[in-house]
ZAMARGU-4260 file (C-alpha; in steps of 0.2 Angstrom, whole numbers, plus 5000, padded with zeros to 4 digits):
<rodrens>
0) 4932/4831/5027 | 4932/4846/5040 | 4943/4860/5034 | 4957/4867/5045 | 4953/4885/5050
5) 4968/4895/5051 | 4973/4913/5055 | 4988/4920/5049 | 4997/4931/5062 | 5009/4943/5054
10) 5008/4948/5034 | 5026/4952/5030 | 5036/4944/5016 | 5036/4927/5024 | 5018/4928/5030
15) 5013/4933/5012 | 5022/4918/5006 | 5014/4906/5018 | 4996/4913/5014 | 4998/4910/4996
20) 5004/4892/4998 | 4989/4889/5011 | 4977/4895/4998 | 4983/4881/4987 | 4978/4867/5001
25) 4959/4863/4999 | 4959/4856/5016 | 4964/4873/5024 | 4952/4888/5026 | 4960/4904/5030
30) 4947/4914/5040 | 4957/4929/5044 | 4974/4938/5047 | 4982/4949/5061 | 4995/4962/5058
35) 4998/4978/5068 | 5004/4988/5053 | 4990/5002/5051 | 4994/5001/5032 | 4988/4983/5032
40) 4974/4982/5044 | 4957/4984/5038 | 4962/4978/5020 | 4957/4962/5011 | 4971/4949/5014
45) 4972/4946/4995 | 4977/4963/4992 | 4990/4964/5006 | 4999/4948/4999 | 4998/4953/4981
50) 4987/4940/4975 | 4979/4941/4958 | 4964/4932/4961 | 4956/4943/4974 | 4947/4950/4983
55) 4945/4935/4996 | 4934/4943/5007 | 4946/4938/5021 | 4949/4953/5033 | 4966/4958/5041
60) 4963/4964/5059 | 4974/4975/5070 | 4971/4965/5086 | 4969/4946/5087 | 4956/4945/5101
65) 4939/4945/5091 | 4946/4934/5077 | 4953/4921/5088 | 4937/4919/5097 | 4930/4912/5080
70) 4934/4893/5082 | 4952/4894/5074 | 4961/4878/5074 | 4978/4884/5070 | 4987/4901/5071
75) 5002/4903/5059 | 5013/4916/5067 | 5027/4925/5057 | 5032/4941/5067 | 5049/4940/5075
80) 5064/4930/5078 | 5065/4934/5096 | 5055/4923/5108 | 5054/4936/5122 | 5047/4948/5110
85) 5032/4937/5105 | 5028/4928/5121 | 5012/4939/5123 | 5007/4934/5105 | 5010/4917/5108
90) 5001/4915/5125 | 4986/4925/5118 | 4984/4913/5104 | 4986/4898/5116 | 4973/4904/5127
95) 4961/4905/5114 | 4963/4886/5111 | 4973/4888/5095 | 4987/4876/5090 | 5002/4887/5084
100) 5015/4886/5070 | 5028/4899/5072 | 5043/4905/5062 | 5051/4913/5077 | 5069/4905/5076
105) 5072/4905/5095 | 5056/4895/5097 | 5063/4880/5087 | 5072/4874/5102 | 5071/4885/5117
110) 5075/4873/5131 | 5093/4879/5134 | 5092/4897/5131 | 5075/4901/5138 | 5070/4886/5149
115) 5058/4897/5159 | 5049/4904/5144 | 5049/4886/5136 | 5041/4879/5153 | 5028/4893/5152
120) 5023/4890/5134 | 5022/4871/5137 | 5010/4873/5152 | 4999/4885/5144 | 4998/4873/5128
125) 4994/4858/5139 | 4980/4868/5149 | 4971/4872/5133 | 4975/4854/5125 | 4984/4861/5110
130) 5002/4861/5103 | 5014/4873/5097 | 5030/4872/5087 | 5044/4884/5079 | 5047/4879/5061
135) 5057/4884/5047 | 5072/4881/5036 | 5086/4886/5048 | 5082/4882/5062 | 5070/4868/5058
140) 5077/4859/5044 | 5094/4862/5035 | 5106/4860/5050 | 5095/4850/5062 | 5081/4840/5055
145) 5091/4835/5040 | 5106/4831/5052 | 5094/4819/5062 | 5086/4811/5047 | 5104/4807/5040
150) 5109/4799/5057 | 5095/4786/5055 | 5108/4777/5044 | 5122/4778/5058 | 5126/4765/5071
155) 5138/4777/5080 | 5141/4796/5079 | 5156/4804/5084 | 5156/4821/5077 | 5143/4832/5067
160) 5146/4846/5054 | 5133/4856/5045 | 5138/4870/5033 | 5126/4882/5025 | 5132/4894/5011
165) 5118/4905/5005 | 5118/4918/4991 | 5108/4932/4999 | 5108/4943/4983 | 5093/4932/4978
170) 5084/4935/4994 | 5072/4948/5000 | 5079/4965/5006 | 5075/4964/5025 | 5086/4949/5025
175) 5100/4957/5015 | 5099/4971/5028 | 5099/4959/5043 | 5115/4952/5037 | 5123/4969/5036
180) 5125/4970/5017 | 5132/4987/5012 | 5138/4992/5030 | 5157/4995/5034 | 5166/4982/5044
185) 5165/4993/5059 | 5147/4997/5057 | 5144/4979/5056 | 5154/4974/5072 | 5145/4988/5082
190) 5128/4981/5076 | 5134/4963/5081 | 5139/4970/5098 | 5121/4978/5099 | 5113/4961/5095
195) 5106/4969/5079 | 5116/4959/5066 | 5115/4940/5067 | 5106/4924/5060 | 5095/4918/5074
200) 5095/4900/5077 | 5112/4891/5076 | 5114/4888/5095 | 5096/4881/5094 | 5101/4869/5081
205) 5116/4863/5090 | 5106/4860/5105 | 5093/4851/5096 | 5105/4839/5087 | 5115/4837/5104
210) 5099/4831/5114 | 5093/4820/5099 | 5110/4811/5098 | 5113/4810/5117 | 5128/4821/5117
215) 5134/4829/5133 | 5140/4848/5130 | 5150/4857/5142 | 5147/4873/5131 | 5138/4880/5116
220) 5147/4895/5108 | 5145/4906/5093 | 5155/4919/5084 | 5149/4931/5071 | 5161/4940/5058
225) 5158/4950/5043 | 5162/4944/5025 | 5169/4958/5016 | 5166/4961/4997 | 5182/4960/4986
230) 5172/4967/4971 | 5156/4977/4968 | 5141/4966/4970 | 5124/4973/4965 | 5107/4966/4970
235) 5089/4971/4965 | 5089/4981/4981 | 5107/4988/4985 | 5125/4989/4979 | 5139/4983/4990
240) 5156/4991/4986 | 5172/4983/4988 | 5177/4984/5006 | 5159/4985/5012 | 5151/4970/5020
245) 5143/4958/5009 | 5136/4947/5024 | 5138/4937/5039 | 5150/4922/5044 | 5144/4914/5059
250) 5150/4898/5068 | 5142/4889/5082 | 5151/4875/5091 | 5145/4862/5104 | 5160/4856/5114
255) 5163/4842/5127 | 5179/4843/5137 | 5186/4857/5126 | 5183/4846/5110 | 5170/4850/5096
260) 5156/4838/5096 | 5145/4848/5084 | 5152/4861/5071 | 5139/4872/5062 | 5144/4885/5050
265) 5134/4898/5041 | 5140/4910/5027 | 5125/4920/5021 | 5131/4935/5009 | 5127/4944/4993
270) 5137/4936/4979 | 5141/4918/4987 | 5149/4908/4973 | 5145/4891/4977 | 5129/4891/4988
275) 5126/4873/4995 | 5119/4864/5011 | 5130/4850/5017 | 5130/4839/5032 | 5143/4827/5038
280) 5143/4813/5051 | 5158/4805/5057 | 5156/4788/5066 | 5150/4771/5060 | 5148/4774/5045
285) 5155/4791/5039 | 5141/4799/5030 | 5140/4816/5020 | 5125/4824/5011 | 5126/4840/5000
290) 5112/4849/4992 | 5121/4859/4978 | 5114/4877/4977 | 5107/4875/4994 | 5089/4876/5000
295) 5080/4892/4996 | 5077/4900/5013 | 5061/4909/5009 | 5053/4895/4999 | 5058/4882/5011
300) 5052/4891/5026 | 5035/4893/5019 | 5034/4875/5014 | 5040/4869/5030 | 5028/4880/5040
305) 5014/4873/5030 | 5019/4856/5029 | 5020/4855/5048 | 5002/4860/5049 | 4995/4841/5049
310) 5007/4836/5062 | 5004/4850/5075 | 4986/4847/5073 | 4988/4829/5078 | 5002/4831/5091
315) 5000/4829/5110 | 4997/4845/5118 | 5012/4856/5123 | 5028/4864/5116 | 5034/4853/5102
320) 5049/4854/5090 | 5053/4848/5072 | 5064/4834/5082 | 5047/4827/5088 | 5036/4829/5073
325) 5036/4820/5057 | 5039/4832/5042 | 5032/4827/5025 | 5024/4835/5010 | 5006/4841/5013
330) 4998/4837/4997 | 4987/4849/4989 | 4969/4845/4991 | 4968/4834/5006 | 4974/4834/5025
335) 4987/4819/5025
</rodrens>
């Protein structure tokens, strides 16, 4: 069986997790990696991701052009949460005739927030006969794909609720910083106002669920507040004192005529006591699903990004979402 030739674009913590997982799949051949960090470019990929079985003789390039010309099937893209920041990277990969899987949160369902960018990506992909998708745990699974999977057992759905409580003390340092851990409440609010502190993707999940369930929404709104520590919390990377910010409390709502149709709540903070993912559907019948302990964000993001590879290779050309694609475990050693 012909192997899927893959390039890793972005070798940060999530990119490294994905690379190590892809190495376990006998039907995947990693032919190279791209990272603009001069401390990584020019080194062997095994060394950059901390693999014990290296070297792999897989180079990390600073620029994508030469590498993408080498008959690449799929680019695994893990560089930024902001769609506007990565448009050039995505279009360059598409123009080389490569399918794309990206962990960019705003790519998961960009049609409401960025309709022009979504149309541009869709057209570029169709012109090259390839497909792309934004995939991850949230958005991409815990608060949208899981909701839609559970909805298959419903005859009628009147209201949707998804709640995700994440203990960020077990996560990587960049995420702890991203949620404001260790800041004062005033510093946190200033960073929220500047757009620097938030978890990206809740409005995208609301929009995906609404469109899939046929809900008409007048508005999708979002609020972001700090969760303040009541006691000292120490993680591997930092210490949060009482009165400092432990993390973020974010709520997104989809409303119709002033009434909630979709409610999504994310509590992501160091020291969360009872982490869990839960989905509730009110309708016929009422359904509720809870994952005690929650879904580990980094592990699940890497898994979902890799598990969607067979689906994106087989997908019709254009911009796709996890709503469109079948998601299932990609067995080690074979394509499907």
